[in-house]
C-alpha positions as CSV (number, residue, x, y, z in Angstrom):
1,X,-157.6,-77.4,204.8
2,X,-158.8,-80.4,206.8
3,X,-157.7,-83.9,205.9
4,X,-159.8,-85.9,203.5
5,X,-162.0,-88.1,205.7
6,X,-164.5,-89.5,203.4
7,X,-164.7,-93.1,202.1
8,X,-166.4,-94.7,199.2
9,X,-169.9,-96.2,199.5
10,X,-169.7,-99.7,200.9
11,X,-170.1,-102.2,198.0
12,X,-170.2,-99.5,195.4
13,X,-166.9,-97.6,195.1
14,X,-167.8,-96.5,191.6
15,X,-170.9,-96.0,189.4
16,X,-171.0,-95.9,185.6
17,X,-173.3,-93.8,183.5
18,X,-175.0,-94.7,180.1
19,X,-172.0,-93.3,178.2
20,X,-169.5,-95.5,180.1
21,X,-168.1,-92.6,182.3
22,X,-167.0,-94.0,185.7
23,X,-167.5,-91.9,188.9
24,X,-166.2,-92.4,192.4
25,X,-168.7,-92.5,195.2
26,X,-168.7,-91.0,198.7
27,X,-170.6,-92.1,201.8
28,X,-171.7,-89.1,203.9
29,X,-173.9,-90.0,206.8
30,X,-176.5,-92.4,205.6
31,X,-176.3,-91.1,202.0
32,X,-174.3,-92.4,199.1
33,X,-173.4,-89.6,196.6
34,X,-171.3,-89.4,193.4
35,X,-168.0,-87.7,194.4
36,X,-167.8,-86.2,190.9
37,X,-170.0,-84.1,188.7
38,X,-172.1,-85.9,186.1
39,X,-170.8,-85.6,182.5
40,X,-173.2,-87.9,180.6
41,X,-174.6,-86.7,177.3
42,X,-173.9,-84.9,174.0
43,X,-172.6,-81.3,174.1
44,X,-174.6,-78.6,172.5
45,X,-173.5,-75.0,172.0
46,X,-174.3,-72.0,174.2
47,X,-177.2,-70.8,172.0
48,X,-178.8,-74.2,171.4
49,X,-181.7,-75.6,173.4
50,X,-182.0,-79.3,174.5
51,X,-184.9,-81.3,173.1
52,X,-187.2,-83.8,174.7
53,X,-185.8,-86.8,172.9
54,X,-183.6,-89.8,173.4
55,X,-180.4,-87.8,173.6
56,X,-179.2,-86.3,176.9
57,X,-177.9,-82.8,176.1
58,X,-175.4,-80.8,178.1
59,X,-173.4,-77.6,177.8
60,X,-169.6,-77.5,178.3
61,X,-168.3,-74.3,179.7
62,X,-167.1,-71.9,176.8
63,X,-168.4,-74.7,174.5
64,X,-165.1,-76.4,175.2
65,X,-165.3,-80.2,175.5
66,X,-162.4,-80.3,178.0
67,X,-164.5,-78.2,180.4
68,X,-167.0,-81.1,180.6
69,X,-164.1,-83.5,181.3
70,X,-162.6,-81.3,184.0
71,X,-165.8,-79.9,185.6
72,X,-168.7,-82.0,184.4
73,X,-171.6,-81.0,182.2
74,X,-174.0,-78.2,182.7
75,X,-177.7,-79.2,182.3
76,X,-180.9,-77.3,182.0
77,X,-183.4,-78.4,184.7
78,X,-186.0,-80.0,182.5
79,X,-183.4,-81.9,180.5
80,X,-181.8,-83.2,183.7
81,X,-185.3,-84.3,184.9
82,X,-185.9,-86.0,181.5
83,X,-189.1,-83.9,181.5
84,X,-190.5,-85.8,184.5
85,X,-191.1,-82.4,186.2
86,X,-194.2,-82.9,188.3
87,X,-193.3,-85.9,190.3
88,X,-193.2,-85.6,194.1
89,X,-191.1,-88.8,194.2
90,X,-187.5,-89.4,193.5
91,X,-186.8,-88.8,189.8
92,X,-184.0,-90.8,188.1
93,X,-183.7,-88.2,185.3
94,X,-180.3,-88.4,183.7
95,X,-178.7,-90.3,186.5
96,X,-177.6,-94.0,186.2
97,X,-180.0,-96.8,187.0
98,X,-180.4,-97.1,190.8
99,X,-179.5,-93.4,191.3
100,X,-181.6,-90.3,191.2
101,X,-181.5,-86.5,191.1
102,X,-181.2,-85.3,194.7
103,X,-184.2,-83.4,196.2
104,X,-183.9,-80.2,198.1
105,X,-184.5,-82.2,201.3
106,X,-181.7,-84.6,200.4
107,X,-179.3,-81.7,200.1
108,X,-180.6,-80.4,203.5
109,X,-179.9,-83.9,205.0
110,X,-176.3,-83.6,203.7
111,X,-175.9,-80.1,205.0
112,X,-177.4,-81.0,208.4
113,X,-175.1,-84.0,208.7
114,X,-172.1,-81.6,208.1
115,X,-173.3,-79.5,211.0
116,X,-175.5,-76.8,209.4
117,X,-177.9,-75.4,212.1
118,X,-181.4,-76.7,211.7
119,X,-182.8,-73.1,212.1
120,X,-181.2,-72.0,208.8
121,X,-181.7,-75.1,206.7
122,X,-184.9,-73.8,205.1
123,X,-183.6,-70.3,204.5
124,X,-182.9,-69.1,201.0
125,X,-179.6,-67.3,200.3
126,X,-176.3,-68.1,202.1
127,X,-176.7,-70.5,205.0
128,X,-174.4,-72.3,207.4
129,X,-170.8,-71.6,208.4
130,X,-168.3,-74.0,207.0
131,X,-170.5,-76.5,205.1
132,X,-169.7,-75.1,201.7
133,X,-166.0,-75.3,202.5
134,X,-166.4,-78.9,203.7
135,X,-168.2,-79.7,200.4
136,X,-165.7,-78.1,198.1
137,X,-162.9,-80.1,196.5
138,X,-160.2,-80.4,199.2
139,X,-162.8,-80.1,202.0
140,X,-163.2,-82.6,204.7
141,X,-166.5,-84.2,203.5
142,X,-165.0,-85.9,200.5
143,X,-167.9,-84.5,198.4
144,X,-165.4,-82.7,196.1
145,X,-167.7,-80.0,194.8
146,X,-166.1,-78.3,191.8
147,X,-166.5,-74.6,190.9
148,X,-167.5,-75.0,187.2
149,X,-169.7,-72.0,186.9
150,X,-173.0,-72.1,185.0
151,X,-174.8,-71.3,181.8
152,X,-177.1,-68.4,182.5
153,X,-180.5,-67.9,180.9
154,X,-179.1,-64.9,179.0
155,X,-177.4,-67.1,177.7
156,X,-173.7,-66.8,178.7
157,X,-171.2,-68.8,180.6
158,X,-170.3,-67.3,184.0
159,X,-168.4,-67.9,187.3
160,X,-166.0,-70.8,186.4
161,X,-163.3,-71.3,189.1
162,X,-165.4,-69.1,191.4
163,X,-168.8,-70.8,192.0
164,X,-170.3,-74.2,191.4
165,X,-174.1,-74.5,191.0
166,X,-176.0,-77.8,191.6
167,X,-179.6,-78.5,190.7
168,X,-182.1,-80.3,192.9
169,X,-185.1,-82.1,191.5
170,X,-187.4,-79.9,193.6
171,X,-189.5,-77.2,191.9
172,X,-190.1,-74.0,193.8
173,X,-193.2,-73.1,191.8
174,X,-194.2,-73.4,188.1
175,X,-191.4,-71.0,187.1
176,X,-188.3,-71.9,189.3
177,X,-186.4,-74.8,190.8
178,X,-184.2,-75.1,193.9
179,X,-180.4,-75.3,193.5
180,X,-177.3,-75.0,195.6
181,X,-174.2,-72.8,195.2
182,X,-170.7,-73.5,196.5
183,X,-168.4,-70.6,196.3
184,X,-164.6,-70.0,196.6
185,X,-165.3,-66.8,198.7
186,X,-167.6,-68.1,201.4
187,X,-167.8,-71.2,203.7
188,X,-171.6,-71.0,203.5
189,X,-173.9,-72.9,201.1
190,X,-176.2,-70.8,198.9
191,X,-179.8,-72.1,198.5
192,X,-181.6,-70.4,195.7
193,X,-184.5,-70.8,193.4
194,X,-183.5,-70.2,189.8
195,X,-184.9,-70.3,186.2
196,X,-184.8,-73.9,184.8
197,X,-183.4,-72.2,181.6
198,X,-180.1,-72.0,183.5
199,X,-177.7,-74.9,183.1
200,X,-175.9,-76.3,186.2
201,X,-174.0,-79.2,187.5
202,X,-175.7,-82.4,188.7
203,X,-174.7,-84.9,191.4
204,X,-176.6,-88.1,191.6
205,X,-177.5,-89.8,194.9
206,X,-178.1,-93.6,195.3
207,X,-181.6,-94.8,195.7
208,X,-182.5,-96.2,199.1
209,X,-183.7,-99.8,198.7
210,X,-187.1,-99.2,200.2
211,X,-187.9,-96.2,197.9
212,X,-190.0,-97.2,194.9
213,X,-188.9,-94.9,192.1
214,X,-190.9,-93.3,189.4
215,X,-189.1,-93.7,186.1
């Protein structure tokens, strides 16, 4: 693979969540991202559902706590959004103060910076050439995307070590929300709309100072 070229965000090499977990950061273009998957929250088992309450609830792959340590938590969309699901502004959701859930457009900005052709950014399905490989752990962007699978709406756990799924805060319609898929078997990045019942990984992105956020 290509050498690691990324560097931490200036003035903020790490960020700490409400549970005290510490995450490295990565500056890519003008954006500052977490370089690790979010793991905040209390684990619930495969067949349980999160509740709209003070607890952040996550799934750990195979209901194994060490999966959340290794790969991060898997979050249902509405829980990740902390039920602020109709905002058209940046939503903090389960991210630390000063950070928010990335929008579909913020993911496109990242992909575009890494060289994805403008003509395919808005497509659904697999897009781009090597952007997925650049985003994967070991790839040149420093984003370090992990392939921690997902919890399907069936429900079951699926795809660990093969695919990593990342939510955006952007709803597709009243039934679905946009996500991204990074895979071991393609250099492309998948852009899909999926049921919010599915549980996926989350990366937080740092607020831009001038953006007033809805809490």
